[in-house]
C-alpha positions in Angstrom: 265.7 206.6 103.1 263.1 206.6 105.9 260.3 209.1 106.3 262.2 211.3 108.8 265.2 211.6 106.5 262.9 212.4 103.5 261.2 215.0 105.6 264.5 216.7 106.6 265.6 216.7 103.0 262.3 218.3 101.9 262.7 221.0 104.6 266.1 221.8 103.2 264.8 221.7 99.6 261.9 224.0 100.6 264.4 226.7 101.4 266.1 226.4 98.0 263.1 226.7 95.7 263.7 228.7 92.5 260.4 230.6 92.8 258.8 231.9 96.0 255.6 230.1 96.6 252.3 232.0 97.1 251.3 233.0 100.5 248.7 230.2 100.6 251.3 227.7 99.8 253.7 229.1 102.4 250.9 228.8 104.9 250.4 225.2 103.9 254.1 224.5 104.2 254.2 226.1 107.7 251.2 224.3 109.0 252.3 220.9 107.7 255.8 221.5 109.2 254.3 222.4 112.6 252.0 219.4 112.6 254.9 217.1 111.5 257.3 218.4 114.2 255.0 219.3 117.1 251.7 217.5 116.5 248.4 219.2 117.2 248.3 222.9 117.8 248.8 224.1 121.4 248.7 227.3 123.2 246.2 230.1 122.9 245.2 231.7 119.6 247.0 235.0 118.8 245.3 238.4 119.1 242.7 239.2 116.5 244.8 242.0 115.0 248.0 240.0 114.6 246.8 238.8 111.2 249.9 236.8 110.2 250.2 234.9 113.5 246.4 234.3 113.5 246.5 232.9 109.9 249.4 230.6 110.8 247.6 229.4 114.0 244.4 228.8 112.1 246.1 226.9 109.3 247.9 224.7 111.9 244.7 224.2 113.9 242.9 223.0 110.7 245.3 220.0 110.7 244.2 218.9 114.2 244.1 215.0 114.4 246.5 214.5 111.4 249.3 212.2 112.5 252.9 213.6 112.4 253.8 210.9 109.8 250.8 212.0 107.6 251.9 215.6 107.9 255.5 214.7 107.0 254.4 212.8 103.9 252.1 215.7 102.8 255.0 218.2 103.3 257.3 216.0 101.2 254.7 215.7 98.5 254.1 219.4 98.4 257.8 220.3 98.2 258.3 217.8 95.4 255.4 219.4 93.5 256.9 222.8 94.0 260.2 221.7 92.7 258.8 220.5 89.4 
């Protein structure tokens, strides 16, 4: 199975986890997914008072420069860790 197939499988598995991950872990999953599928963050930062959107934007922005394949692999590893 190639990396893209493993990533797609991990995305599916992330939606079927027994326990809901912590907010920090959800943010990590979100940012790795965005980096893996879209690359470096783009667009303007959300308004200061939109706390959820701002946290997501900042988490994704922190991954700037990470390749999409690196982000895919980290996402896969994190989902595997959460499944155990």
